[in-house]
N, CA, C and O atoms as CSV, one atom per row, in Angstrom:
chain,resi,resn,atom,element,x,y,z
A,1,UNK,N,N,210.758,145.694,151.111
A,1,UNK,CA,C,210.393,146.853,150.860
A,1,UNK,C,C,211.616,147.196,152.312
A,1,UNK,O,O,212.177,146.328,152.981
A,2,UNK,N,N,211.740,148.566,152.457
A,2,UNK,CA,C,212.634,149.089,153.830
A,2,UNK,C,C,210.896,149.498,154.741
A,2,UNK,O,O,209.717,149.638,154.414
A,3,UNK,N,N,211.609,149.540,155.811
A,3,UNK,CA,C,211.188,150.363,156.709
A,3,UNK,C,C,209.933,151.249,156.667
A,3,UNK,O,O,209.345,151.319,155.588
A,4,UNK,N,N,209.522,151.841,157.576
A,4,UNK,CA,C,208.959,153.212,157.618
A,4,UNK,C,C,209.589,153.609,158.043
A,4,UNK,O,O,209.839,154.692,157.514
A,5,UNK,N,N,210.619,153.248,159.501
A,5,UNK,CA,C,212.316,154.069,160.021
A,5,UNK,C,C,213.098,154.153,158.659
A,5,UNK,O,O,214.004,154.975,158.521
A,6,UNK,N,N,212.844,153.554,157.964
A,6,UNK,CA,C,214.781,153.304,156.739
A,6,UNK,C,C,214.553,154.524,155.700
A,6,UNK,O,O,213.613,154.233,154.960
A,7,UNK,N,N,214.995,155.554,155.456
A,7,UNK,CA,C,214.838,156.164,154.316
A,7,UNK,C,C,215.428,155.603,152.489
A,7,UNK,O,O,216.232,154.677,152.383
A,8,UNK,N,N,214.882,156.321,151.263
A,8,UNK,CA,C,215.922,155.770,150.154
A,8,UNK,C,C,216.411,157.241,150.434
A,8,UNK,O,O,215.841,158.175,150.998
A,9,UNK,N,N,217.429,157.158,149.958
A,9,UNK,CA,C,218.658,157.764,149.434
A,9,UNK,C,C,218.945,157.361,147.677
A,9,UNK,O,O,219.190,156.230,147.256
A,10,UNK,N,N,218.817,158.793,146.733
A,10,UNK,CA,C,219.585,158.978,145.677
A,10,UNK,C,C,220.669,159.891,145.674
A,10,UNK,O,O,221.317,160.439,146.566
A,11,UNK,N,N,220.700,159.915,144.113
A,11,UNK,CA,C,221.825,161.009,143.841
A,11,UNK,C,C,220.810,162.619,144.362
A,11,UNK,O,O,221.162,163.378,145.265
A,12,UNK,N,N,219.496,162.792,143.465
A,12,UNK,CA,C,218.748,163.695,144.226
A,12,UNK,C,C,219.059,164.002,145.023
A,12,UNK,O,O,219.270,165.209,145.139
A,13,UNK,N,N,219.296,163.114,146.111
A,13,UNK,CA,C,218.982,163.603,147.815
A,13,UNK,C,C,219.893,163.687,148.402
A,13,UNK,O,O,219.945,164.189,149.524
A,14,UNK,N,N,221.007,163.125,147.661
A,14,UNK,CA,C,222.392,162.291,149.087
A,14,UNK,C,C,222.115,163.837,149.766
A,14,UNK,O,O,221.661,164.095,150.881
A,15,UNK,N,N,222.476,164.604,148.878
A,15,UNK,CA,C,223.763,166.145,149.012
A,15,UNK,C,C,222.977,166.572,150.920
A,15,UNK,O,O,223.483,166.438,152.034
A,16,UNK,N,N,221.482,167.138,150.440
A,16,UNK,CA,C,220.562,167.632,151.352
A,16,UNK,C,C,220.284,166.248,153.011
A,16,UNK,O,O,220.570,166.269,154.208
A,17,UNK,N,N,219.647,165.337,152.132
A,17,UNK,CA,C,219.015,163.497,153.090
A,17,UNK,C,C,220.569,162.894,153.822
A,17,UNK,O,O,220.372,161.789,154.327
A,18,UNK,N,N,221.913,163.335,153.968
A,18,UNK,CA,C,222.844,163.146,154.033
A,18,UNK,C,C,223.683,164.200,154.494
A,18,UNK,O,O,223.637,164.956,155.464
A,19,UNK,N,N,224.540,164.030,153.442
A,19,UNK,CA,C,225.591,164.723,153.711
A,19,UNK,C,C,224.971,166.718,154.860
A,19,UNK,O,O,225.735,167.592,155.270
A,20,UNK,N,N,223.793,166.677,154.945
A,20,UNK,CA,C,223.732,168.135,155.655
A,20,UNK,C,C,222.913,167.749,156.437
A,20,UNK,O,O,222.015,168.572,156.619
A,21,UNK,N,N,222.787,166.459,157.223
A,21,UNK,CA,C,222.257,165.848,157.832
A,21,UNK,C,C,222.803,166.486,159.312
A,21,UNK,O,O,223.904,166.330,159.841
A,22,UNK,N,N,221.184,167.554,159.962
A,22,UNK,CA,C,222.225,167.320,161.893
A,22,UNK,C,C,222.821,165.935,162.339
A,22,UNK,O,O,223.905,165.846,162.914
A,23,UNK,N,N,221.984,164.812,162.012
A,23,UNK,CA,C,222.867,163.365,162.737
A,23,UNK,C,C,223.488,162.673,162.028
A,23,UNK,O,O,223.743,162.631,160.825
A,24,UNK,N,N,223.764,162.003,163.072
A,24,UNK,CA,C,225.034,161.225,162.055
A,24,UNK,C,C,223.414,159.901,161.398
A,24,UNK,O,O,222.360,159.474,161.870
A,25,UNK,N,N,224.421,159.734,159.758
A,25,UNK,CA,C,223.132,158.760,159.209
A,25,UNK,C,C,224.734,157.875,158.702
A,25,UNK,O,O,225.910,158.108,158.423
A,26,UNK,N,N,223.524,156.504,158.869
A,26,UNK,CA,C,223.899,155.272,158.292
A,26,UNK,C,C,223.311,155.206,157.272
A,26,UNK,O,O,222.241,155.752,157.005
A,27,UNK,N,N,224.426,154.035,156.114
A,27,UNK,CA,C,223.883,154.399,155.194
A,27,UNK,C,C,224.502,153.067,154.438
A,27,UNK,O,O,225.630,152.851,153.995
A,28,UNK,N,N,223.137,152.151,154.475
A,28,UNK,CA,C,223.251,150.513,153.532
A,28,UNK,C,C,223.085,150.793,152.317
A,28,UNK,O,O,221.971,151.157,151.938
A,29,UNK,N,N,224.655,150.640,151.015
A,29,UNK,CA,C,225.001,150.442,149.916
A,29,UNK,C,C,224.231,148.630,149.789
A,29,UNK,O,O,224.565,147.595,150.367
A,30,UNK,N,N,222.868,148.965,148.546
A,30,UNK,CA,C,222.841,146.904,148.895
A,30,UNK,C,C,222.484,147.360,146.895
A,30,UNK,O,O,223.001,148.300,146.291
A,31,UNK,N,N,221.606,146.463,146.391
A,31,UNK,CA,C,221.539,146.104,145.124
A,31,UNK,C,C,219.859,145.337,145.483
A,31,UNK,O,O,219.474,145.429,146.649
A,32,UNK,N,N,218.912,144.594,144.425
A,32,UNK,CA,C,218.308,143.708,145.044
A,32,UNK,C,C,218.911,143.183,144.184
A,32,UNK,O,O,218.191,143.738,143.353
A,33,UNK,N,N,219.939,142.310,143.250
A,33,UNK,CA,C,220.755,141.109,143.431
A,33,UNK,C,C,221.546,140.697,144.422
A,33,UNK,O,O,222.312,139.734,144.439
A,34,UNK,N,N,221.221,141.794,145.568
A,34,UNK,CA,C,223.048,140.763,146.085
A,34,UNK,C,C,222.613,140.362,147.662
A,34,UNK,O,O,222.358,141.203,148.524
A,35,UNK,N,N,222.577,138.657,147.893
A,35,UNK,CA,C,222.509,138.387,148.541
A,35,UNK,C,C,222.648,138.409,150.285
A,35,UNK,O,O,221.783,138.223,151.141
A,36,UNK,N,N,223.986,138.691,150.400
A,36,UNK,CA,C,223.850,139.458,152.111
A,36,UNK,C,C,223.726,140.378,152.381
A,36,UNK,O,O,223.933,140.744,153.538
A,37,UNK,N,N,223.138,141.552,150.978
A,37,UNK,CA,C,222.287,142.387,151.188
A,37,UNK,C,C,221.271,142.542,152.428
A,37,UNK,O,O,221.218,143.210,153.461
A,38,UNK,N,N,220.514,141.596,151.795
A,38,UNK,CA,C,219.033,141.087,151.481
A,38,UNK,C,C,218.803,139.974,153.156
A,38,UNK,O,O,217.714,139.686,153.652
A,39,UNK,N,N,220.097,139.585,153.657
A,39,UNK,CA,C,220.420,139.551,154.569
A,39,UNK,C,C,220.486,140.178,156.183
A,39,UNK,O,O,220.138,139.827,157.311
A,40,UNK,N,N,221.192,141.378,155.494
A,40,UNK,CA,C,221.379,141.997,155.824
A,40,UNK,C,C,220.193,143.295,156.678
A,40,UNK,O,O,220.131,143.622,157.864
A,41,UNK,N,N,219.473,143.720,155.602
A,41,UNK,CA,C,218.227,144.308,155.510
A,41,UNK,C,C,217.702,144.135,157.039
A,41,UNK,O,O,217.973,144.752,158.069
A,42,UNK,N,N,217.034,143.288,156.824
A,42,UNK,CA,C,216.707,143.041,158.079
A,42,UNK,C,C,216.560,143.813,159.787
A,42,UNK,O,O,215.737,144.197,160.617
A,43,UNK,N,N,218.555,143.626,159.423
A,43,UNK,CA,C,218.859,144.512,160.247
A,43,UNK,C,C,219.298,145.691,160.463
A,43,UNK,O,O,219.650,146.425,161.386
A,44,UNK,N,N,219.210,145.674,159.653
A,44,UNK,CA,C,219.239,147.429,158.581
A,44,UNK,C,C,217.748,148.342,159.587
A,44,UNK,O,O,217.547,149.522,159.873
A,45,UNK,N,N,217.122,147.283,159.804
A,45,UNK,CA,C,215.670,148.112,160.058
A,45,UNK,C,C,215.471,148.110,161.370
A,45,UNK,O,O,214.696,149.056,161.504
A,46,UNK,N,N,215.648,147.701,162.350
A,46,UNK,CA,C,215.931,147.603,163.698
A,46,UNK,C,C,216.498,148.088,163.455
A,46,UNK,O,O,216.137,149.028,162.747
A,47,UNK,N,N,217.695,147.976,163.726
A,47,UNK,CA,C,218.627,149.359,164.322
A,47,UNK,C,C,217.758,151.178,163.232
A,47,UNK,O,O,218.306,152.280,163.257
A,48,UNK,N,N,217.021,151.009,162.812
A,48,UNK,CA,C,216.115,152.162,162.204
A,48,UNK,C,C,215.181,152.482,163.975
A,48,UNK,O,O,215.202,153.334,164.863
A,49,UNK,N,N,214.433,151.130,163.655
A,49,UNK,CA,C,213.492,151.743,164.554
A,49,UNK,C,C,214.116,152.158,165.640
A,49,UNK,O,O,213.755,153.218,166.151
A,50,UNK,N,N,215.722,151.015,166.497
A,50,UNK,CA,C,216.036,151.615,167.625
A,50,UNK,C,C,216.572,152.861,167.297
A,50,UNK,O,O,216.363,153.704,168.169
A,51,UNK,N,N,217.205,153.260,166.308
A,51,UNK,CA,C,217.700,154.853,166.805
A,51,UNK,C,C,217.029,156.215,166.255
A,51,UNK,O,O,217.493,157.250,165.776
A,52,UNK,N,N,216.062,155.868,166.467
A,52,UNK,CA,C,214.306,156.630,165.871
A,52,UNK,C,C,214.989,158.023,166.252
A,52,UNK,O,O,216.210,157.880,166.302
A,53,UNK,N,N,214.687,158.977,166.459
A,53,UNK,CA,C,215.655,161.213,166.806
A,53,UNK,C,C,216.427,160.511,167.402
A,53,UNK,O,O,216.036,160.020,168.461
A,54,UNK,N,N,217.833,160.217,166.908
A,54,UNK,CA,C,219.242,159.762,167.243
A,54,UNK,C,C,219.811,159.972,165.929
A,54,UNK,O,O,220.558,160.933,165.750
A,55,UNK,N,N,219.524,159.141,164.958
A,55,UNK,CA,C,220.333,158.457,163.712
A,55,UNK,C,C,218.997,158.805,161.733
A,55,UNK,O,O,217.782,158.972,161.837
A,56,UNK,N,N,219.543,158.808,160.691
A,56,UNK,CA,C,218.962,158.731,160.214
A,56,UNK,C,C,219.223,158.002,159.545
A,56,UNK,O,O,220.261,158.401,159.016
A,57,UNK,N,N,218.812,156.574,158.934
A,57,UNK,CA,C,219.472,155.424,158.963
A,57,UNK,C,C,219.131,155.019,156.768
A,57,UNK,O,O,218.195,155.703,156.355
A,58,UNK,N,N,219.553,154.421,156.048
A,58,UNK,CA,C,219.132,154.459,155.057
A,58,UNK,C,C,219.749,153.737,154.062
A,58,UNK,O,O,220.838,153.256,154.375
A,59,UNK,N,N,219.295,153.502,152.795
A,59,UNK,CA,C,219.510,152.867,151.490
A,59,UNK,C,C,219.968,153.772,150.772
A,59,UNK,O,O,219.847,154.997,150.761
A,60,UNK,N,N,220.834,152.598,149.810
A,60,UNK,CA,C,221.229,153.723,147.987
A,60,UNK,C,C,221.209,151.784,147.588
A,60,UNK,O,O,221.837,150.803,147.987
A,61,UNK,N,N,219.834,152.111,146.356
A,61,UNK,CA,C,221.127,151.249,145.523
A,61,UNK,C,C,221.896,151.274,144.647
A,61,UNK,O,O,221.561,151.571,143.501
A,62,UNK,N,N,222.839,151.033,144.915
A,62,UNK,CA,C,224.480,151.493,143.664
A,62,UNK,C,C,224.148,151.312,142.575
A,62,UNK,O,O,224.700,151.842,141.610
A,63,UNK,N,N,222.675,150.118,142.470
A,63,UNK,CA,C,222.709,149.863,140.927
A,63,UNK,C,C,222.062,151.206,140.556
A,63,UNK,O,O,222.781,151.599,139.637
A,64,UNK,N,N,221.012,152.226,140.773
A,64,UNK,CA,C,220.172,153.226,140.131
A,64,UNK,C,C,221.377,154.404,140.626
A,64,UNK,O,O,221.302,155.335,139.824
A,65,UNK,N,N,222.059,154.576,141.287
A,65,UNK,CA,C,222.617,155.441,141.830
A,65,UNK,C,C,224.362,155.397,142.410
A,65,UNK,O,O,224.849,156.015,143.357
A,66,UNK,N,N,225.226,154.154,141.174
A,66,UNK,CA,C,226.089,154.341,140.831
A,66,UNK,C,C,226.842,155.546,140.832
A,66,UNK,O,O,227.897,155.167,140.322
A,67,UNK,N,N,226.998,156.958,141.120
A,67,UNK,CA,C,227.754,157.707,141.073
A,67,UNK,C,C,228.188,158.148,143.270
A,67,UNK,O,O,229.042,158.248,144.151
A,68,UNK,N,N,227.195,158.202,143.013
A,68,UNK,CA,C,226.920,158.273,145.221
A,68,UNK,C,C,227.911,156.764,145.438
A,68,UNK,O,O,228.290,156.703,146.608
A,69,UNK,N,N,228.361,155.662,144.658
A,69,UNK,CA,C,228.701,154.769,145.335
A,69,UNK,C,C,230.977,155.036,144.685
A,69,UNK,O,O,232.060,155.149,145.259
A,70,UNK,N,N,230.609,155.010,143.670
A,70,UNK,CA,C,231.786,155.552,143.866
A,70,UNK,C,C,232.620,156.674,143.671
A,70,UNK,O,O,233.752,156.628,143.190
A,71,UNK,N,N,231.997,157.732,144.077
A,71,UNK,CA,C,232.256,158.567,145.407
A,71,UNK,C,C,233.054,158.929,146.989
A,71,UNK,O,O,233.789,159.728,147.569
A,72,UNK,N,N,231.932,157.128,147.198
A,72,UNK,CA,C,232.145,156.979,148.527
A,72,UNK,C,C,233.192,155.477,148.702
A,72,UNK,O,O,233.519,154.853,149.711
A,73,UNK,N,N,233.555,155.236,147.040
A,73,UNK,CA,C,234.671,154.412,146.988
A,73,UNK,C,C,234.174,152.674,147.461
A,73,UNK,O,O,234.726,151.741,148.043
A,74,UNK,N,N,232.865,152.914,146.842
A,74,UNK,CA,C,232.279,151.235,147.471
A,74,UNK,C,C,232.294,150.295,146.287
A,74,UNK,O,O,231.761,150.254,145.178
A,75,UNK,N,N,233.176,149.517,147.031
A,75,UNK,CA,C,233.641,148.403,145.579
A,75,UNK,C,C,232.331,147.251,145.963
A,75,UNK,O,O,231.454,147.002,145.136
A,76,UNK,N,N,232.376,146.535,147.522
A,76,UNK,CA,C,231.659,145.590,147.492
A,76,UNK,C,C,230.379,146.052,148.154
A,76,UNK,O,O,230.057,147.156,148.594
A,77,UNK,N,N,229.672,144.770,148.095
A,77,UNK,CA,C,228.714,145.517,148.537
A,77,UNK,C,C,228.096,144.069,149.244
A,77,UNK,O,O,228.242,143.029,148.602
A,78,UNK,N,N,227.280,144.021,150.814
A,78,UNK,CA,C,226.203,145.411,151.747
A,78,UNK,C,C,227.902,146.285,152.160
A,78,UNK,O,O,228.727,145.761,152.909
A,79,UNK,N,N,228.099,147.573,151.523
A,79,UNK,CA,C,229.069,148.508,152.276
A,79,UNK,C,C,227.392,149.559,153.533
A,79,UNK,O,O,226.333,150.152,153.325
A,80,UNK,N,N,228.252,149.145,154.694
A,80,UNK,CA,C,227.310,150.329,155.810
A,80,UNK,C,C,228.101,151.257,155.525
A,80,UNK,O,O,229.151,150.981,154.945
A,81,UNK,N,N,227.880,152.184,155.763
A,81,UNK,CA,C,228.768,153.919,156.315
A,81,UNK,C,C,227.977,155.212,157.634
A,81,UNK,O,O,226.825,155.638,157.709
A,82,UNK,N,N,228.612,155.359,158.078
A,82,UNK,CA,C,228.505,156.860,158.689
A,82,UNK,C,C,229.174,157.754,158.503
A,82,UNK,O,O,230.390,157.933,158.438
A,83,UNK,N,N,228.291,158.358,158.411
A,83,UNK,CA,C,228.279,159.821,157.545
A,83,UNK,C,C,227.978,160.407,158.885
A,83,UNK,O,O,227.194,159.956,159.719
A,84,UNK,N,N,229.110,162.048,159.013
A,84,UNK,CA,C,228.307,162.778,160.014
A,84,UNK,C,C,229.166,163.750,159.729
A,84,UNK,O,O,230.359,163.601,159.465
A,85,UNK,N,N,228.391,165.038,159.795
A,85,UNK,CA,C,228.802,166.542,159.576
A,85,UNK,C,C,229.633,166.598,157.995
A,85,UNK,O,O,230.728,167.117,157.782
A,86,UNK,N,N,228.492,165.699,156.725
A,86,UNK,CA,C,228.806,165.516,155.635
A,86,UNK,C,C,229.594,164.805,155.432
A,86,UNK,O,O,229.259,164.067,154.505
A,87,UNK,N,N,230.914,164.505,155.960
A,87,UNK,CA,C,231.888,162.974,155.806
A,87,UNK,C,C,231.618,162.348,156.278
A,87,UNK,O,O,231.071,162.359,157.380
A,88,UNK,N,N,232.122,160.893,155.093
A,88,UNK,CA,C,232.145,159.250,155.794
A,88,UNK,C,C,233.532,159.100,156.867
A,88,UNK,O,O,234.759,159.079,156.768
A,89,UNK,N,N,232.299,158.996,158.123
A,89,UNK,CA,C,233.451,158.843,159.013
A,89,UNK,C,C,233.812,157.620,159.868
A,89,UNK,O,O,234.485,157.390,160.873
A,90,UNK,N,N,232.829,156.750,158.748
A,90,UNK,CA,C,233.109,154.334,159.524
A,90,UNK,C,C,232.064,153.404,158.012
A,90,UNK,O,O,231.162,153.513,157.182
A,91,UNK,N,N,233.069,152.573,158.569
A,91,UNK,CA,C,232.416,152.048,156.728
A,91,UNK,C,C,232.322,150.651,157.169
A,91,UNK,O,O,233.269,150.407,157.915
A,92,UNK,N,N,231.710,149.847,157.036
A,92,UNK,CA,C,231.727,148.685,156.835
A,92,UNK,C,C,231.033,147.684,156.036
A,92,UNK,O,O,229.837,147.645,155.750
A,93,UNK,N,N,232.389,146.523,155.580
A,93,UNK,CA,C,231.131,145.516,153.626
A,93,UNK,C,C,231.968,145.364,154.086
A,93,UNK,O,O,233.028,145.820,154.516
A,94,UNK,N,N,230.735,143.797,153.832
A,94,UNK,CA,C,229.978,142.564,153.700
A,94,UNK,C,C,229.523,142.987,154.536
A,94,UNK,O,O,229.612,144.058,155.136
A,95,UNK,N,N,228.511,141.376,154.702
A,95,UNK,CA,C,227.894,140.735,155.789
A,95,UNK,C,C,228.018,141.011,157.629
A,95,UNK,O,O,228.522,140.172,158.376
A,96,UNK,N,N,227.579,142.040,157.999
A,96,UNK,CA,C,228.108,141.358,159.259
A,96,UNK,C,C,226.600,141.516,160.825
A,96,UNK,O,O,225.590,142.110,160.447
A,97,UNK,N,N,226.588,141.214,161.729
A,97,UNK,CA,C,225.569,140.617,162.189
A,97,UNK,C,C,224.869,142.434,162.790
A,97,UNK,O,O,224.974,143.529,162.239
A,98,UNK,N,N,224.051,141.949,164.369
A,98,UNK,CA,C,224.024,143.582,164.081
A,98,UNK,C,C,225.205,144.082,165.513
A,98,UNK,O,O,225.314,145.284,165.756
A,99,UNK,N,N,225.683,143.467,166.015
A,99,UNK,CA,C,226.327,143.552,167.297
A,99,UNK,C,C,227.696,144.602,166.710
A,99,UNK,O,O,228.020,145.784,166.829
A,100,UNK,N,N,228.079,143.718,166.220
A,100,UNK,CA,C,229.566,145.391,164.926
A,100,UNK,C,C,228.754,146.312,164.407
A,100,UNK,O,O,229.388,147.312,164.069
A,101,UNK,N,N,227.056,146.414,164.110
A,101,UNK,CA,C,226.659,147.779,163.579
A,101,UNK,C,C,225.921,148.498,164.693
A,101,UNK,O,O,225.294,149.552,164.594
A,102,UNK,N,N,226.101,147.755,165.757
A,102,UNK,CA,C,225.915,148.747,167.628
A,102,UNK,C,C,226.939,149.458,167.367
A,102,UNK,O,O,226.901,150.671,167.158
A,103,UNK,N,N,228.149,148.612,167.356
A,103,UNK,CA,C,228.616,149.138,168.046
A,103,UNK,C,C,229.108,150.512,167.199
A,103,UNK,O,O,229.132,151.605,167.765
A,104,UNK,N,N,229.549,150.325,165.594
A,104,UNK,CA,C,230.178,151.682,164.963
A,104,UNK,C,C,228.786,152.318,164.541
A,104,UNK,O,O,229.004,153.362,163.928
A,105,UNK,N,N,227.615,152.085,164.641
A,105,UNK,CA,C,226.603,153.775,165.462
A,105,UNK,C,C,227.032,154.203,166.937
A,105,UNK,O,O,227.340,155.356,167.236
A,106,UNK,N,N,227.013,153.185,167.772
A,106,UNK,CA,C,227.048,153.779,169.904
A,106,UNK,C,C,228.645,154.816,169.240
A,106,UNK,O,O,228.233,155.976,169.234
A,107,UNK,N,N,230.006,154.826,168.782
A,107,UNK,CA,C,230.897,155.713,168.325
A,107,UNK,C,C,231.055,156.189,167.627
A,107,UNK,O,O,232.102,156.834,167.559
A,108,UNK,N,N,229.923,156.210,166.392
A,108,UNK,CA,C,229.436,157.313,165.897
A,108,UNK,C,C,228.408,158.306,167.098
A,108,UNK,O,O,228.678,159.499,166.960
A,109,UNK,N,N,227.472,158.087,168.055
A,109,UNK,CA,C,226.527,159.176,169.042
A,109,UNK,C,C,226.792,160.033,169.498
A,109,UNK,O,O,225.966,160.663,170.158
């Protein structure tokens, strides 16, 4: 399960929680059957703990929320995307280590 600081985004709350967020948002597009997604999950949780108050971090299950994945061109998972001011500003596709993700986040803060 996701850590305490990792939010769950769905088609119902994506607009309010991600697109209308005052802070930048890191969205982890994943699915339960995806091995690399499970590998990146602990990294996402660490990042969520590190960036409390600076950035919102959460996950979208692409199986349950297909329209969101489709809207942002998410073809393969994991895809980690940063939204800022309601727009997709950066994304990494595939498993990457924490340093790459920190670099991507820092560039948007």
